[in-house]
N, C-alpha and C positions, 0 to 999 in steps of 0.2 A: 677437487679441491679436500674437500671434506669425506671420506670415503675410508672404512677399516684395511688396515695392511695386515696381513697375516705374518706375524714374525714369533720365533719363540724367546720370548724377552722378559723381563723383571717385572715391566709394567701390563703386559699383554696377561700373567699370570694373576695379576691383583683381582679383588671382587670387585666388578664396576660400581655398587652403590656406595663402597669404601672409596674409590675414587671421585663419585659424584658429590657423595657431601664433603669432600675434603676440597674439592674444587669451589663448591659453594662457600663454605667457610672464610677460605683465602679471599673470593671475592668481593665478599663483603668489608673483610678487613682492608684488601688494596681500596675498594670505593670509598671509604672512611678516612684512608690515610691522607695528610695534607703534603708531607714531604715527599718527593721525587724517590727517596732512596729505597723504600719499600715495593714499588713498581719495578724498577730499575731491578732489584736482586730477585722478585718474583718470574721475570720475564727471562732472565738469565739462567736461573735454575730449571724454569718449566722447556728452556729450548734446548739447553745440552743435556738436560735429564731426557728428554724424549729422543735425543740424539743418542746418548749412552745406555741407559736403561731402556728404551722403547726399540733400539738398534732399527732405528729409523736413518737412512743416510741424510746427513748434511746438508748437500747441496740438494736432493728432493725437499729437504723441509724448509730450506732457504727460498725455494720457488715457490712454494706454497704460502711462504709469510710475506713474498716480495710485494704483492697488492695490498695488503696492513699495512707494512712498512711506509708505504708512499703514503696512505692513508692518514698516518699517523704522524709523518713528518709534515704534512699539509694542516691538519689540524693546529699543530704545534707553530707552524708558520704563520697562519691566519691570526690565531689568538696572539701572536707577538706583534704584529702589524695593526691589529684594532687597540691592544695596549699600549703600543708605543706612542699614539697618538693623543694621549692624555697626559695632561700638564699637571703632575703632581710633585710632591715633595722627597725627599730622600730618594734620586736618580743614584743608579749605581754604573748606569752603562747607553752610552749615546752613539747613535748612527744617523748621520744627516738630520733629517727632522724627527727621528723617533728616539724617545725615551722611556726606556724600562727602570721600575724599581725592583728591588729584589723579590719581592710579593709577585710580580708579572712575571721573570724567569722560571720562579717557583712552579706557579700554577701552569703554566705551560708544559714545562718539562714533565710535569708529573701527568696531566692529561693525556699526551702521547704516549709516555709508557704505562699508562692503565690501560690506553687502549691496546698494547701491542701483549701486554701479561694479561689479560682479558682470553684475547685471541688465543694466544700460544696456548693457555690452559685448555681451552675447548678445543683445539685441534689435538693437543697431546690425546685428549679423551677419546676423542673420535678415532684417531689412527690406530689404537691400542685397544680399544674395546669392541668386543664383536656384538652385534645387535641379538642375536638369539640368546647370549650371555648375560645380556643386560635384562634382558626381559626375564630371563631364569630368574635372575637374582631380584628383580622387583616382586615376583609371585611368590618367591619362596622366603627373601629376607623381610621385605616390606609387605607381606601378607595381600599383595593387590589380587582380586580375582581374576581366574585364567581368561574369561572373555576380554576383559579391558589389558590384561599381558599383551595378549594375542594380536589386539588390534593396536597398540603400540607397536609391537615390531614389523605390522606390515604395514604401516605409515612410516617408520624409521626404515625399511628397505625400500620403500616406494619411491623416495625423496628424490634418491640421487638417480633416479630415472626421469625424474621431470624435464631434466635437461636436454633429454632425447626425445622425447616428446614435442617439445618445442619446436626442436628441429625438423621433425616431421610434420609438423603443422606449417613451417614455413615454407617446406619442400613441397607441400600439398596447394598452399595458395600460391607459390610462384607459378607450378603449373598449369593452374586455373587461372593464370594472367593478372594474378594480383600483385601490383609491384610491391618489393619489400627494400626496404631502408634506400628508396631512391628520392632523393629530394626532402626538404625539411617536412614537409607534411606527413609525406609516408614515415618518417622517422619518428613522427609525434604520434602517429596514430597506430604505429606497428604495435605496440604491446595491447591495446583494445582489442588488436582483431586476433589477438593469440588467448586472450581470458577464456571466453566463452568456450569455443573447442576445448581449452585445456581443462575447465570446469565439467564438461561432459565426459573425457576421457575419464577424470580421478571419479566422478560419479559410476561411469560404467564398471571401472574397477575394482570401487568400493561395494559395490551393488553383490559381483562376482565374489568377493572374498567373506561379503557376510551369507551367501549363501552356501559356501562350502563350509564356513565354521558349523550354519546351523544344521546341515546335512550330515556333520559327522558328530552332531551331539555335542559339541563345545560347551562345556560347563553344566552338563547334566548333572554329572556326578561328583558330589562333593571330594572325595578320594580319588586320587588319581596318580599314577606312574609317570616317572619322567625317564629320557632316554640319558639325561645329563643332571646333576646337582650342581649347584654351587653354594658356598658357605664361606664366612670369613672365618679364615684363619688367624694363627698368632702371628704370622708376618704382616698380614693386612693391619693388625692393629697398632704392629712397631710403625709400619710406613705410614699410618693415620697419621700417631704421636709426632714421629721427627717429621713430618711435613709440614706440621703445624708451626714447630719451634721458631725456624726464621723470621715469619711473619708477628707471631707474639713478642718474638724479643725488639723488633723495630716498633711493632705498635707501641710497647710500653716505654721504648726511648722516647716516641714522639708523644705519649703523654706526658712523660716527664717532663719534656722539653717545653709542652705547651702551657702546663701548669708553673714552671720556672717562671715562663715570660710574664704569663697573667698576674704572677705575685709581683712581679717588679715592674709591671705597669701599675698595679695598684699603690704601690710604694710610692712610684714616683707622682702619681696624682694625688695621693694623701698630703706627701711632702710639699706639692703644689699649693693644696688647701690650707696648710698649716702657714704656710709663709704669707 
């Protein structure tokens, strides 16, 4: 689901640190946004941007997003059901025993599309960013030590293999007569039977990586050469600047709208107090 796909595209050639900082900035703005317009715009731009500028097939992208779309719909539905049982004023929508205000609908839609926006940004970054380029960018642009950079790359590359390790543990336990996902008790205890073997496998692999790093003298010399170097180009700067425009524009509109509403509320309460 989350794995790098090799393509010759615009997003693949962008500096990983620039993409990571841009995603962090957009994430903060989207999380602070009250209105659903900004999460919807962010999700739409990221989804179609990954398809067009990342050259990721749209059907493949939709299959990867399908689970999160279902989760988002479940969150919105559950929130609407809980909110609909409250008896509040200013009801704008009624259905059976449920009643919703405009605030309830806005919050539910904002939550659902906020989840989709964050997942789409994360998936776009992973699908278009090579792990080795990310580590090189951390070392060369962020000045992280080579030891920590290599450890980050090793962790990043080993994460997709965890599912294969879990499947191997499942098969090994079934061969030894341990039931797997058979009955309620087995389904409940099966994750706990995997944790210890998976931890042992990760510890052995980490020890082998540490021995390999130490035997090759990684980090012994302060100055070192690189087979490939990453740099922040002018195109990366333009990409970063233009990527923030929709968020800042909608964020400014939301701030103006919120300020105007607050002023109207103050005037209303002030008028009532004067009367």
